Backbone of each chain as ProteinMPNN parsed JSONL, in Angstrom:
{"seq_chain_A": "MKPTGNSDWFSVQAELVKKTVSTMPAHFQVNYKDATKNNHETLTVCSSEVFYVPKRLVTDFIDLVDLVGDMDLHYKVAVPMFFLSMDSPQNFDPVLGSMVYKRKSASFNTSSSLYSAKAPAVHPWSISSEQDFIKLVQQMAEGDPLLMELV", "coords_chain_A": {"N_chain_A": [[-18.095, -11.243, -10.471], [-18.098, -13.195, -13.106], [-20.355, -15.965, -13.934], [-19.659, -19.496, -13.389], [-17.864, -21.393, -16.06], [-17.827, -19.669, -18.158], [-16.421, -18.786, -20.97], [-15.462, -16.874, -22.654], [-15.036, -14.629, -20.723], [-12.794, -16.084, -19.026], [-10.928, -15.597, -21.434], [-10.63, -13.084, -21.961], [-9.894, -12.324, -19.207], [-7.161, -13.501, -19.366], [-5.839, -12.971, -21.63], [-5.574, -10.025, -20.699], [-3.988, -10.517, -18.42], [-1.879, -11.609, -19.687], [-1.293, -9.001, -21.098], [-0.945, -7.168, -19.296], [1.737, -8.25, -17.966], [3.315, -8.278, -19.797], [4.362, -5.589, -19.806], [5.268, -5.2, -17.597], [8.143, -4.006, -15.331], [11.521, -5.37, -15.419], [12.045, -7.429, -13.228], [10.182, -8.479, -12.103], [8.339, -9.529, -14.463], [10.634, -11.358, -14.95], [10.561, -13.29, -12.54], [7.33, -13.916, -12.451], [7.044, -15.512, -15.268], [9.079, -17.523, -14.672], [7.385, -18.55, -12.259], [5.582, -19.865, -13.721], [5.985, -21.245, -16.109], [5.771, -23.816, -16.648], [3.568, -24.003, -17.538], [2.287, -22.339, -19.506], [-0.209, -21.585, -20.723], [-2.105, -21.594, -19.223], [-4.678, -20.058, -16.751], [-4.175, -18.514, -13.545], [-5.969, -18.244, -11.234], [-7.24, -17.414, -8.216], [-8.836, -17.269, -5.171], [-8.783, -15.964, -3.189], [-9.68, -14.996, -0.557], [-8.307, -14.537, 1.836], [-5.781, -13.389, 2.359], [-1.816, -12.155, 2.769], [-0.06, -9.314, 3.095], [3.204, -9.019, 3.26], [5.218, -5.757, 4.518], [7.357, -5.456, 3.088], [6.833, -5.43, 0.614], [4.937, -4.073, -0.238], [5.414, -1.301, -1.594], [5.85, -3.091, -4.236], [3.724, -4.105, -4.96], [1.932, -1.709, -4.991], [3.199, -0.462, -7.087], [2.304, -2.536, -9.058], [-0.287, -2.395, -9.176], [-0.927, 0.126, -10.151], [0.214, -0.761, -12.641], [-1.684, -1.922, -13.837], [-3.695, -0.106, -14.314], [-6.18, 1.22, -15.306], [-7.739, -1.344, -16.487], [-9.694, -3.845, -16.814], [-9.203, -5.955, -14.516], [-10.091, -8.741, -12.95], [-10.183, -9.178, -9.306], [-9.514, -11.244, -8.508], [-8.096, -12.654, -10.125], [-6.146, -10.615, -10.451], [-4.324, -10.41, -7.746], [-3.517, -13.133, -7.304], [-1.797, -12.979, -9.897], [0.008, -10.735, -8.821], [1.136, -12.046, -6.7], [2.663, -13.238, -7.912], [4.601, -12.33, -9.103], [5.829, -11.129, -7.741], [7.13, -12.574, -6.06], [8.753, -15.688, -5.489], [6.574, -18.566, -5.424], [7.918, -20.328, -3.982], [8.857, -19.23, -1.959], [6.662, -18.065, -0.292], [4.319, -18.343, 3.038], [3.227, -21.499, 4.07], [1.303, -20.892, 5.555], [-1.817, -20.265, 5.516], [-2.652, -22.825, 3.743], [-3.88, -24.843, 4.699], [-6.348, -24.469, 5.476], [-9.76, -24.485, 6.254], [-11.991, -25.083, 3.784], [-14.851, -24.201, 1.598], [-16.747, -24.927, -1.607], [-19.143, -22.367, -1.932], [-22.558, -22.835, -2.27], [-26.025, -23.049, -3.127], [-27.258, -24.029, -1.334], [-25.881, -23.061, 0.808], [-25.654, -23.272, 4.35], [-25.478, -21.373, 7.504], [-22.945, -23.389, 8.957], [-22.73, -25.286, 11.521], [-20.316, -27.592, 11.534], [-18.577, -27.256, 9.875], [-16.722, -25.504, 10.712], [-13.769, -25.412, 12.084], [-11.629, -25.183, 14.94], [-8.983, -25.436, 14.974], [-7.875, -24.908, 12.358], [-6.192, -22.322, 10.058], [-7.717, -20.562, 8.813], [-11.304, -20.579, 8.476], [-13.833, -21.086, 5.757], [-17.018, -20.968, 3.626], [-18.784, -18.624, 5.949], [-21.076, -17.577, 7.746], [-23.361, -15.438, 8.979], [-26.3, -14.964, 10.734], [-27.8, -14.371, 12.797], [-27.736, -13.481, 16.258], [-27.886, -15.162, 18.109], [-26.291, -16.958, 16.524], [-24.019, -16.067, 16.057], [-22.881, -16.055, 18.782], [-22.432, -18.836, 18.988], [-20.49, -19.374, 17.43], [-18.767, -17.435, 18.712], [-18.545, -19.554, 21.003], [-17.551, -21.102, 19.82], [-15.133, -20.585, 18.986], [-13.615, -20.192, 21.052], [-12.234, -22.475, 21.857], [-9.837, -22.108, 20.389], [-9.017, -19.61, 21.38], [-9.344, -19.093, 24.61], [-10.028, -17.245, 26.195], [-12.297, -15.351, 24.505], [-14.401, -16.874, 25.573], [-15.336, -15.03, 27.832], [-16.907, -12.963, 26.357], [-19.251, -13.888, 25.601]], "CA_chain_A": [[-17.269, -12.503, -11.295], [-19.134, -14.198, -13.723], [-20.425, -17.697, -13.728], [-18.616, -20.369, -13.889], [-18.268, -21.645, -17.647], [-17.734, -18.515, -19.216], [-15.086, -19.009, -21.595], [-14.972, -15.51, -22.791], [-14.452, -14.01, -19.381], [-11.367, -16.473, -18.814], [-10.017, -15.559, -22.42], [-10.469, -11.828, -21.572], [-8.999, -12.062, -18.272], [-6.13, -13.891, -19.353], [-5.453, -11.656, -22.55], [-5.48, -9.113, -19.803], [-2.773, -10.892, -17.671], [-0.596, -11.211, -20.499], [-1.21, -7.905, -21.474], [-0.351, -6.468, -18.122], [2.701, -9.387, -17.616], [4.246, -7.385, -20.844], [4.268, -3.575, -19.458], [6.279, -5.103, -16.119], [9.757, -4.055, -14.942], [12.162, -7.219, -15.636], [12.291, -8.687, -12.618], [8.612, -8.878, -12.015], [8.273, -10.76, -15.8], [11.066, -13.361, -14.532], [9.454, -13.933, -11.147], [6.001, -14.397, -12.8], [7.74, -15.849, -16.332], [9.414, -18.506, -13.941], [6.196, -19.687, -11.715], [4.542, -19.912, -15.103], [6.635, -21.627, -16.926], [5.573, -25.208, -16.944], [1.808, -23.386, -17.68], [2.11, -20.954, -20.139], [-1.445, -21.725, -21.17], [-3.45, -21.605, -17.784], [-5.047, -18.637, -16.126], [-3.895, -18.503, -12.604], [-7.251, -17.885, -10.578], [-7.317, -17.415, -6.494], [-10.087, -17.2, -4.538], [-8.298, -14.509, -2.178], [-10.916, -15.335, 1.035], [-7.689, -13.97, 3.184], [-4.088, -13.119, 1.844], [-1.479, -11.181, 4.014], [1.109, -8.511, 1.477], [3.903, -8.002, 4.051], [5.776, -4.262, 4.303], [8.675, -5.324, 2.141], [6.471, -6.283, -0.986], [3.821, -3.26, -0.462], [6.139, -0.931, -2.835], [6.102, -3.799, -5.696], [2.005, -4.061, -5.108], [1.136, -0.644, -5.969], [3.423, -0.506, -8.793], [1.338, -3.512, -10.089], [-1.773, -2.196, -9.088], [-0.482, 0.829, -11.421], [0.556, -1.128, -13.677], [-2.985, -2.969, -14.042], [-4.46, 0.779, -14.247], [-7.939, 0.971, -15.792], [-8.144, -3.002, -17.029], [-10.737, -4.74, -16.284], [-8.739, -7.353, -15.08], [-11.01, -9.178, -11.578], [-8.878, -8.999, -8.177], [-9.475, -13.135, -8.168], [-6.995, -12.688, -10.957], [-5.181, -9.669, -10.476], [-4.477, -11.11, -6.702], [-2.606, -14.177, -7.345], [-0.561, -12.273, -10.523], [1.014, -9.783, -8.176], [2.083, -12.308, -5.896], [3.606, -14.358, -8.584], [5.227, -11.341, -9.952], [6.405, -10.233, -6.682], [7.787, -13.327, -5.495], [8.426, -16.942, -5.883], [5.836, -19.537, -4.584], [8.964, -21.252, -2.859], [9.106, -18.256, -0.644], [5.416, -18.261, 0.239], [4.767, -19.041, 3.868], [2.045, -22.206, 3.737], [-0.077, -21.045, 6.947], [-3.287, -20.66, 4.526], [-2.989, -23.624, 3.095], [-4.492, -25.668, 5.432], [-7.736, -23.351, 5.851], [-10.844, -25.07, 5.323], [-12.464, -24.192, 2.577], [-15.661, -24.881, 0.901], [-17.442, -23.373, -1.936], [-20.303, -21.363, -1.674], [-23.884, -23.34, -2.622], [-27.535, -21.803, -3.168], [-27.678, -24.76, -0.246], [-25.097, -23.012, 2.13], [-26.042, -22.261, 5.398], [-24.081, -21.482, 8.378], [-23.131, -24.901, 9.287], [-21.341, -25.321, 13.204], [-20.04, -28.77, 11.487], [-17.981, -26.714, 9.157], [-15.571, -24.892, 11.909], [-12.505, -26.068, 13.006], [-9.917, -24.294, 15.879], [-7.817, -26.083, 14.424], [-7.36, -24.451, 10.956], [-6.015, -21.045, 10.125], [-9.208, -19.52, 8.833], [-12.304, -20.993, 7.136], [-14.848, -19.876, 4.59], [-17.386, -19.979, 3.831], [-19.007, -18.3, 7.168], [-22.231, -16.47, 7.365], [-23.792, -14.885, 10.838], [-27.572, -14.256, 10.463], [-28.265, -13.89, 14.2], [-26.976, -13.375, 17.744], [-27.243, -16.707, 18.531], [-24.99, -17.561, 15.322], [-22.52, -15.295, 16.606], [-22.336, -16.68, 20.227], [-22.607, -20.068, 19.05], [-18.949, -19.184, 16.9], [-17.667, -17.282, 19.593], [-18.014, -20.147, 21.723], [-16.17, -22.821, 19.498], [-13.555, -20.311, 18.392], [-12.926, -20.428, 22.138], [-11.252, -23.75, 21.671], [-8.611, -21.77, 20.124], [-9.073, -18.64, 22.554], [-10.08, -18.747, 26.09], [-10.644, -15.609, 26.223], [-13.381, -15.39, 23.83], [-15.421, -16.933, 26.813], [-15.636, -13.948, 28.409], [-17.264, -12.238, 25.513], [-20.432, -14.53, 25.665]], "C_chain_A": [[-18.586, -12.977, -12.035], [-19.157, -15.385, -13.248], [-19.762, -18.036, -14.239], [-19.071, -21.259, -15.298], [-18.323, -20.691, -18.401], [-16.415, -18.439, -19.714], [-14.628, -17.608, -21.904], [-14.523, -14.375, -21.413], [-13.281, -14.679, -19.158], [-10.529, -15.948, -20.159], [-9.663, -13.929, -22.075], [-9.512, -11.719, -20.538], [-7.418, -13.049, -18.438], [-5.444, -13.306, -20.202], [-4.711, -10.52, -21.86], [-3.989, -9.392, -18.708], [-2.011, -10.694, -18.885], [-0.524, -9.716, -21.172], [-0.125, -7.087, -20.521], [1.24, -7.324, -17.722], [4.178, -8.419, -18.87], [4.628, -6.075, -20.807], [4.989, -4.137, -17.833], [7.644, -5.063, -16.136], [10.04, -5.776, -14.832], [11.818, -7.8, -14.442], [10.903, -9.006, -11.736], [8.317, -10.204, -13.105], [8.957, -12.09, -15.33], [10.57, -13.895, -13.49], [8.432, -14.673, -11.794], [6.491, -15.239, -14.018], [7.859, -17.835, -15.121], [8.563, -18.994, -12.931], [5.367, -19.936, -12.432], [4.801, -21.002, -16.025], [6.316, -23.087, -17.58], [3.771, -24.87, -17.375], [1.6, -22.578, -18.235], [0.713, -20.621, -20.534], [-2.492, -21.325, -20.431], [-3.352, -19.572, -17.646], [-5.085, -19.125, -14.813], [-5.541, -17.429, -11.921], [-7.552, -17.762, -9.107], [-8.241, -16.674, -5.962], [-10.212, -15.778, -3.489], [-8.692, -14.636, -1.165], [-9.687, -14.316, 1.61], [-6.269, -14.198, 2.212], [-3.603, -12.023, 2.619], [-0.253, -10.805, 2.791], [1.852, -8.097, 3.014], [4.901, -6.851, 3.926], [6.697, -4.361, 3.155], [8.221, -5.323, 0.798], [5.284, -4.993, -1.234], [4.058, -2.45, -1.412], [5.861, -1.632, -4.163], [4.103, -3.845, -5.912], [1.629, -2.942, -5.99], [1.808, -0.642, -6.854], [2.962, -1.161, -10.005], [0.202, -2.973, -10.239], [-1.728, -1.19, -10.472], [-0.223, 0.477, -12.463], [-1.054, -1.393, -14.449], [-4.11, -1.413, -14.679], [-5.915, 0.437, -14.286], [-8.258, -0.152, -16.434], [-8.74, -3.48, -16.545], [-10.508, -6.056, -15.634], [-9.5, -7.55, -13.288], [-9.865, -9.368, -10.968], [-8.769, -10.364, -7.965], [-8.075, -13.44, -9.173], [-5.934, -11.711, -10.699], [-4.239, -9.981, -9.385], [-2.432, -11.946, -6.724], [-1.036, -13.867, -8.756], [0.484, -11.733, -9.8], [1.378, -10.877, -7.616], [2.794, -13.234, -7.077], [4.513, -13.738, -9.149], [5.834, -11.085, -8.75], [7.27, -10.873, -5.981], [7.592, -14.482, -6.122], [7.452, -17.669, -5.245], [6.573, -20.425, -3.607], [8.95, -20.711, -1.312], [7.84, -17.899, -0.045], [5.208, -18.736, 1.707], [3.031, -19.852, 3.503], [1.203, -22.041, 4.834], [-1.093, -20.96, 6.548], [-3.763, -21.86, 4.214], [-3.671, -24.836, 3.805], [-5.889, -25.013, 6.389], [-8.958, -24.379, 5.59], [-11.956, -24.303, 4.462], [-13.714, -24.905, 1.565], [-16.365, -23.921, -0.046], [-18.863, -22.938, -1.723], [-21.715, -22.086, -2.653], [-24.888, -22.826, -2.392], [-27.61, -22.665, -2.03], [-27.525, -24.666, 0.884], [-26.111, -22.995, 2.829], [-24.877, -22.452, 6.435], [-24.332, -22.707, 8.996], [-21.762, -24.987, 10.241], [-20.347, -26.036, 12.619], [-18.511, -28.345, 10.375], [-16.333, -26.393, 9.783], [-14.87, -25.944, 12.409], [-11.429, -24.976, 13.612], [-8.738, -24.501, 15.078], [-6.936, -25.446, 13.277], [-7.253, -22.778, 10.921], [-7.236, -20.164, 10.464], [-10.287, -20.897, 8.023], [-13.17, -20.136, 6.6], [-15.672, -21.059, 3.993], [-18.022, -19.475, 5.34], [-20.115, -17.398, 7.459], [-22.885, -16.353, 9.051], [-24.761, -14.282, 10.256], [-28.159, -14.063, 11.83], [-27.204, -13.765, 15.052], [-26.848, -14.699, 18.101], [-26.216, -17.352, 17.381], [-23.893, -16.96, 16.108], [-22.225, -15.559, 18.015], [-21.929, -18.059, 20.162], [-20.811, -20.195, 18.02], [-18.076, -19.112, 17.982], [-17.062, -18.466, 20.379], [-16.954, -21.538, 20.979], [-15.22, -21.873, 18.958], [-12.884, -20.237, 20.169], [-11.984, -21.477, 22.466], [-10.019, -23.0, 21.535], [-8.211, -20.685, 20.872], [-9.477, -18.643, 23.675], [-10.929, -17.771, 26.09], [-11.862, -14.915, 25.447], [-14.954, -15.941, 24.909], [-16.033, -15.65, 27.478], [-16.29, -13.332, 27.384], [-18.985, -12.934, 25.55], [-20.889, -15.032, 27.175]], "O_chain_A": [[-19.74, -13.081, -11.62], [-18.383, -15.896, -12.438], [-19.159, -17.579, -15.21], [-20.196, -21.678, -15.568], [-18.936, -20.841, -19.458], [-15.436, -18.098, -19.05], [-13.551, -17.186, -21.482], [-13.692, -13.468, -21.454], [-12.376, -13.854, -19.031], [-9.32, -15.866, -19.945], [-8.488, -13.587, -21.939], [-8.434, -11.158, -20.736], [-6.688, -13.161, -17.453], [-4.323, -12.969, -19.822], [-3.607, -10.092, -22.197], [-3.176, -8.531, -18.371], [-1.502, -9.591, -19.088], [0.501, -9.439, -21.796], [0.976, -6.594, -20.769], [1.898, -6.614, -16.961], [5.367, -8.131, -18.726], [5.187, -5.509, -21.747], [5.16, -3.267, -16.978], [8.334, -5.855, -16.777], [9.422, -6.781, -14.483], [11.189, -8.849, -14.58], [10.838, -9.785, -10.785], [8.137, -11.388, -12.82], [8.514, -13.235, -15.246], [10.119, -15.04, -13.544], [8.477, -15.903, -11.799], [6.189, -16.343, -13.565], [7.091, -18.785, -14.969], [8.961, -20.093, -12.545], [4.272, -20.272, -11.981], [3.909, -21.592, -16.635], [6.555, -23.416, -18.742], [2.945, -25.781, -17.424], [0.75, -21.79, -17.821], [0.42, -19.435, -20.685], [-3.547, -20.828, -20.825], [-2.701, -18.592, -18.009], [-5.848, -20.068, -14.603], [-5.917, -16.286, -12.182], [-8.634, -18.333, -8.965], [-8.437, -15.5, -6.275], [-11.107, -14.996, -3.168], [-7.802, -14.285, -0.391], [-10.096, -13.185, 1.869], [-5.982, -15.171, 1.514], [-4.315, -11.141, 3.097], [0.274, -11.54, 1.956], [1.412, -7.24, 3.78], [5.609, -7.065, 2.941], [6.804, -3.447, 2.337], [9.018, -5.232, -0.136], [4.753, -4.924, -2.343], [3.225, -2.481, -2.318], [5.648, -0.943, -5.161], [3.476, -3.616, -6.946], [1.209, -2.964, -7.147], [1.158, -0.85, -7.879], [3.014, -0.871, -11.2], [-0.38, -3.006, -11.323], [-2.253, -1.475, -11.549], [-0.353, 1.256, -13.407], [-1.337, -0.979, -15.573], [-5.115, -1.619, -15.359], [-6.602, -0.316, -13.596], [-9.269, -0.002, -17.12], [-8.357, -3.729, -15.402], [-11.172, -7.063, -15.877], [-9.437, -6.609, -12.498], [-8.79, -9.631, -11.509], [-7.88, -10.727, -7.194], [-7.224, -14.3, -8.947], [-4.772, -12.114, -10.759], [-3.085, -9.901, -9.805], [-1.253, -11.697, -6.471], [0.128, -14.262, -8.703], [1.659, -12.059, -9.968], [2.506, -11.02, -8.087], [3.633, -14.025, -6.645], [5.354, -14.392, -9.766], [6.885, -10.544, -9.096], [8.122, -10.285, -5.313], [6.744, -14.669, -6.994], [7.454, -17.293, -4.073], [6.078, -21.081, -2.69], [8.992, -21.215, -0.19], [8.036, -17.257, 0.987], [5.945, -19.701, 1.908], [2.046, -19.315, 2.995], [0.398, -22.927, 5.123], [-1.823, -21.701, 7.206], [-4.957, -22.146, 4.3], [-3.93, -25.819, 3.111], [-6.21, -25.12, 7.573], [-8.92, -25.051, 4.56], [-12.527, -23.219, 4.58], [-13.539, -25.933, 0.912], [-16.622, -22.738, 0.176], [-19.564, -23.731, -1.095], [-21.759, -21.73, -3.831], [-24.916, -22.047, -1.44], [-28.267, -21.995, -1.234], [-28.074, -25.247, 1.82], [-27.255, -22.8, 2.418], [-23.876, -23.168, 6.425], [-25.399, -23.121, 9.45], [-20.552, -24.87, 10.044], [-19.241, -25.551, 12.859], [-17.576, -29.13, 10.214], [-15.235, -26.844, 9.459], [-15.199, -26.994, 12.96], [-10.674, -24.208, 13.015], [-7.816, -23.78, 14.696], [-5.706, -25.433, 13.216], [-8.004, -22.046, 11.566], [-7.651, -19.512, 11.423], [-9.973, -21.815, 7.265], [-13.331, -18.93, 6.783], [-15.077, -22.127, 3.846], [-17.542, -20.257, 6.161], [-19.807, -16.214, 7.327], [-22.781, -17.143, 9.989], [-24.605, -13.349, 9.468], [-29.225, -13.448, 11.815], [-26.015, -13.889, 14.756], [-25.784, -15.261, 18.361], [-25.435, -18.264, 17.652], [-23.003, -17.569, 16.701], [-21.113, -15.181, 18.381], [-21.209, -18.546, 21.033], [-20.141, -21.224, 18.109], [-17.174, -19.868, 18.343], [-15.861, -18.663, 20.563], [-16.148, -22.387, 21.36], [-14.313, -22.44, 18.348], [-11.666, -20.24, 20.346], [-11.059, -21.336, 23.267], [-9.146, -23.13, 22.393], [-7.006, -20.658, 21.123], [-10.376, -17.803, 23.722], [-12.142, -17.582, 26.008], [-12.319, -13.872, 25.916], [-16.104, -15.5, 24.917], [-17.246, -15.453, 27.545], [-16.116, -12.281, 28.002], [-19.881, -12.092, 25.506], [-21.954, -15.628, 27.332]]}, "seq_chain_B": "MLLTVSLYVYFRHLPKIFDRYSSAEGFLFVEDDTVLNYWNLLQADKSKIWTTDKVQHFHQYFQLLFVLLS", "coords_chain_B": {"N_chain_B": [[2.284, -4.255, 13.34], [-1.308, -5.648, 12.555], [-3.57, -5.157, 10.605], [-6.866, -5.504, 9.903], [-9.157, -5.836, 6.644], [-12.287, -6.219, 4.468], [-12.466, -7.96, 1.824], [-13.899, -6.779, -0.337], [-12.982, -4.392, -0.928], [-11.845, -3.264, -3.306], [-8.968, -4.107, -5.029], [-7.643, -1.794, -6.224], [-7.943, -0.12, -4.238], [-6.279, -0.312, -2.317], [-3.922, 0.565, -2.098], [-4.132, 3.024, -1.118], [-4.831, 2.366, 1.578], [-2.42, 1.109, 2.324], [-0.713, 3.242, 2.019], [-2.097, 4.881, 4.458], [-1.491, 3.455, 6.853], [1.244, 3.219, 7.044], [3.204, 2.609, 9.205], [2.935, -0.091, 9.314], [3.391, -3.462, 9.848], [2.68, -5.482, 7.951], [-0.186, -6.379, 5.85], [-2.747, -7.775, 6.257], [-5.743, -8.968, 4.577], [-9.162, -10.123, 4.606], [-12.065, -11.818, 3.531], [-15.726, -11.306, 4.354], [-16.682, -13.042, 4.714], [-15.538, -15.089, 5.675], [-13.87, -16.859, 8.433], [-11.543, -15.843, 10.998], [-8.6, -17.576, 12.375], [-6.819, -16.245, 14.568], [-5.071, -17.191, 16.311], [-4.245, -19.236, 15.272], [-1.968, -18.31, 13.464], [0.125, -17.386, 14.524], [2.761, -17.793, 14.015], [3.247, -18.175, 11.929], [5.475, -16.383, 9.472], [6.139, -13.111, 8.668], [7.056, -11.927, 7.379], [7.126, -12.873, 4.636], [4.793, -13.452, 1.73], [1.604, -14.107, 2.624], [-1.022, -17.3, 1.226], [-3.699, -18.569, 0.21], [-4.799, -21.694, -1.895], [-6.631, -21.969, -2.984], [-8.754, -22.64, -5.792], [-11.083, -21.249, -7.144], [-13.115, -21.072, -9.104], [-13.71, -22.87, -12.542], [-12.64, -23.845, -15.928], [-13.689, -26.126, -18.107], [-12.123, -25.458, -20.555], [-10.457, -24.389, -20.2], [-6.887, -25.273, -17.601], [-6.845, -24.392, -14.431], [-4.234, -23.355, -12.742], [-2.478, -24.398, -9.808], [-0.918, -23.269, -8.387], [0.172, -21.581, -6.213], [0.768, -22.407, -3.621], [2.239, -24.357, -3.954]], "CA_chain_B": [[0.5, -4.219, 12.98], [-2.251, -6.085, 11.771], [-4.931, -4.403, 9.918], [-8.147, -6.267, 8.54], [-10.615, -5.172, 6.084], [-12.928, -6.567, 4.266], [-11.691, -8.077, 0.471], [-14.624, -5.999, -0.974], [-12.327, -3.198, -1.032], [-11.236, -3.469, -4.491], [-7.363, -3.927, -5.211], [-6.819, -1.046, -6.586], [-7.678, 0.657, -2.843], [-5.293, -0.891, -1.689], [-2.472, 1.412, -2.337], [-4.574, 3.866, -0.066], [-4.947, 1.501, 2.763], [-1.264, 0.682, 2.727], [-0.35, 4.469, 2.499], [-2.966, 5.163, 5.548], [-1.252, 2.73, 7.682], [2.401, 3.049, 6.703], [3.897, 1.559, 9.756], [2.329, -1.506, 9.785], [4.084, -4.732, 9.289], [2.268, -5.855, 6.783], [-1.592, -6.506, 5.546], [-3.599, -9.08, 6.148], [-6.888, -9.018, 4.074], [-10.007, -11.434, 4.841], [-13.327, -11.232, 3.299], [-16.226, -10.982, 5.287], [-17.72, -14.575, 4.73], [-14.69, -15.842, 6.187], [-13.601, -17.013, 10.044], [-9.809, -15.821, 10.75], [-8.078, -18.274, 13.709], [-5.839, -15.642, 14.511], [-4.341, -18.207, 17.268], [-2.702, -20.27, 14.473], [-1.36, -17.148, 12.061], [1.329, -16.638, 15.186], [4.445, -18.578, 13.987], [3.795, -17.296, 10.351], [6.368, -15.82, 8.864], [5.642, -11.982, 8.975], [8.365, -11.368, 6.069], [6.381, -13.176, 3.204], [3.186, -13.418, 1.393], [0.377, -15.783, 3.036], [-2.038, -17.101, 0.362], [-4.148, -19.983, 0.336], [-4.27, -22.508, -3.178], [-8.077, -22.411, -3.558], [-8.976, -21.721, -6.736], [-12.896, -21.169, -6.722], [-13.608, -20.821, -10.53], [-12.817, -23.734, -13.416], [-13.945, -23.62, -16.825], [-13.422, -27.153, -18.823], [-11.165, -25.104, -21.324], [-8.668, -23.807, -18.819], [-6.446, -26.225, -16.4], [-6.16, -24.012, -14.101], [-3.047, -23.606, -12.006], [-3.083, -24.781, -8.616], [1.053, -23.53, -7.791], [0.442, -20.536, -5.111], [1.564, -23.098, -2.494], [2.974, -26.059, -4.43]], "C_chain_B": [[-0.142, -5.058, 12.484], [-2.958, -5.351, 11.386], [-5.936, -5.507, 8.891], [-9.257, -6.058, 7.993], [-11.117, -6.056, 5.348], [-12.332, -6.865, 2.553], [-12.344, -7.042, -0.338], [-14.346, -4.75, -1.277], [-11.158, -3.827, -2.124], [-9.44, -3.46, -4.591], [-7.127, -2.976, -5.63], [-7.144, 0.542, -5.293], [-6.844, 0.61, -2.405], [-4.611, 0.01, -1.339], [-2.971, 2.851, -1.146], [-4.826, 3.612, 1.564], [-3.485, 1.689, 3.125], [-0.513, 1.872, 3.079], [-1.189, 5.142, 3.937], [-2.397, 4.883, 6.909], [0.793, 2.555, 7.299], [3.426, 2.877, 7.723], [3.879, 0.753, 10.36], [3.559, -2.504, 9.03], [4.1, -5.302, 7.984], [0.672, -5.823, 6.911], [-2.06, -7.28, 5.548], [-5.24, -8.782, 5.82], [-7.852, -10.358, 4.117], [-11.462, -11.36, 4.436], [-14.176, -11.659, 4.847], [-17.308, -11.974, 5.518], [-16.957, -15.436, 5.633], [-14.004, -15.841, 8.324], [-11.774, -17.146, 9.975], [-9.304, -16.997, 12.372], [-7.309, -17.326, 14.058], [-4.572, -16.303, 15.347], [-3.401, -19.047, 16.79], [-2.065, -19.705, 13.111], [0.141, -16.816, 13.18], [2.82, -16.881, 14.935], [4.265, -18.445, 12.551], [4.931, -16.404, 10.665], [5.995, -14.057, 8.405], [6.297, -11.236, 7.272], [8.118, -11.685, 4.836], [5.105, -12.838, 3.495], [2.774, -14.84, 1.972], [-0.558, -15.701, 1.71], [-2.38, -18.411, 0.543], [-4.09, -20.368, -1.613], [-5.712, -22.557, -3.58], [-8.353, -21.856, -4.356], [-10.61, -22.484, -6.734], [-13.843, -21.383, -8.364], [-12.971, -21.995, -11.314], [-14.05, -23.951, -14.699], [-12.964, -24.916, -17.694], [-12.372, -26.796, -19.999], [-10.224, -24.828, -20.718], [-8.221, -25.398, -18.036], [-5.949, -24.96, -15.661], [-5.073, -24.287, -12.719], [-3.453, -23.735, -10.282], [-1.563, -24.377, -7.971], [1.262, -22.477, -6.774], [1.042, -21.38, -3.643], [2.045, -24.344, -2.829], [4.655, -25.792, -4.387]], "O_chain_B": [[0.542, -5.54, 11.581], [-3.012, -4.448, 12.22], [-5.818, -6.022, 7.779], [-10.314, -6.056, 8.624], [-10.41, -7.062, 5.392], [-11.74, -5.913, 2.044], [-11.614, -6.353, -1.05], [-15.165, -3.992, -1.796], [-10.137, -4.495, -1.961], [-8.848, -2.534, -4.037], [-5.901, -2.896, -5.557], [-6.766, 1.709, -5.396], [-6.4, 1.651, -1.922], [-4.647, 0.345, -0.155], [-2.147, 3.497, -0.501], [-4.965, 4.433, 2.472], [-3.221, 2.353, 4.127], [0.215, 1.889, 4.071], [-0.579, 6.102, 4.408], [-2.576, 5.597, 7.896], [1.322, 1.455, 7.454], [4.586, 2.961, 7.319], [4.381, 0.514, 11.459], [4.3, -2.322, 8.064], [5.011, -5.543, 7.193], [0.18, -5.321, 7.921], [-1.868, -7.909, 4.507], [-5.959, -8.393, 6.741], [-7.444, -11.459, 3.748], [-12.126, -10.683, 5.222], [-13.726, -12.076, 5.914], [-18.355, -11.907, 6.162], [-17.477, -16.348, 6.277], [-13.845, -14.903, 9.106], [-11.017, -17.917, 9.387], [-10.007, -16.891, 13.377], [-6.345, -17.822, 13.476], [-3.388, -16.042, 15.138], [-2.356, -19.496, 17.26], [-1.759, -20.306, 12.081], [1.081, -16.14, 12.763], [3.79, -16.346, 15.472], [5.289, -18.636, 11.896], [5.247, -15.861, 11.724], [5.309, -14.116, 7.385], [5.951, -10.362, 6.477], [8.641, -11.074, 3.904], [4.477, -12.365, 4.443], [3.21, -15.989, 1.911], [-0.875, -14.651, 1.151], [-1.611, -19.286, 0.941], [-3.559, -19.635, -2.447], [-5.979, -23.233, -4.573], [-8.388, -20.629, -4.254], [-11.072, -23.596, -6.48], [-14.999, -21.779, -8.52], [-11.821, -22.292, -10.99], [-15.271, -24.101, -14.734], [-11.762, -24.753, -17.906], [-11.736, -27.748, -20.454], [-9.076, -25.216, -20.932], [-8.96, -26.376, -17.924], [-4.901, -24.418, -16.014], [-5.149, -25.215, -11.913], [-4.445, -23.284, -9.708], [-1.07, -25.117, -7.12], [2.416, -22.337, -6.369], [1.698, -20.81, -2.771], [2.225, -25.267, -2.035], [5.432, -26.71, -4.651]]}, "name": "protein", "num_of_chains": 2, "seq": "MKPTGNSDWFSVQAELVKKTVSTMPAHFQVNYKDATKNNHETLTVCSSEVFYVPKRLVTDFIDLVDLVGDMDLHYKVAVPMFFLSMDSPQNFDPVLGSMVYKRKSASFNTSSSLYSAKAPAVHPWSISSEQDFIKLVQQMAEGDPLLMELVMLLTVSLYVYFRHLPKIFDRYSSAEGFLFVEDDTVLNYWNLLQADKSKIWTTDKVQHFHQYFQLLFVLLS"}
């Protein structure tokens, strides 16, 4: 991923999305255009640290990967484009909407204060020692008590 | 079946994973710097897409779209 603020990178990615969408079969185009009808000039970028693809959409996903081919489309642009083409956002399950999310920064360190067992997912997190790992597992045990047997 | 792999397996390689685990009910992808609290996902609908609305990059000339879960 290019550094934030690189307008050329966004322009190129937006152009590649436009090109890919124009080659999509009609049902994908309808979904994509419907989802973006109020935002024609925008580029959807999703960090995609965690996502789920149901079996019923696997074939669609493969077809869309084939359409992208060798184009230099970044996965943080490609994956949301796939999702918006495969189904309406209204049909997405909102389970990950409440995940704990913080941008990575130069000052980022493993922070136990960021973790919450009530969230579906927590990002970012890094483990640099066995002690970190044990601490995380202990915190996770609030959600899954069986984890305490590991530490 | 639930499969967890690193997202750094680039999306072009995902079809190979789909083929390898063709009996899976779905595929959950998680980056290796993300903790997954699996006990909070049990009620989620495994026939639907799950994604976040977390947009990581922003540029002043582009109004990014936060539509994924809107």
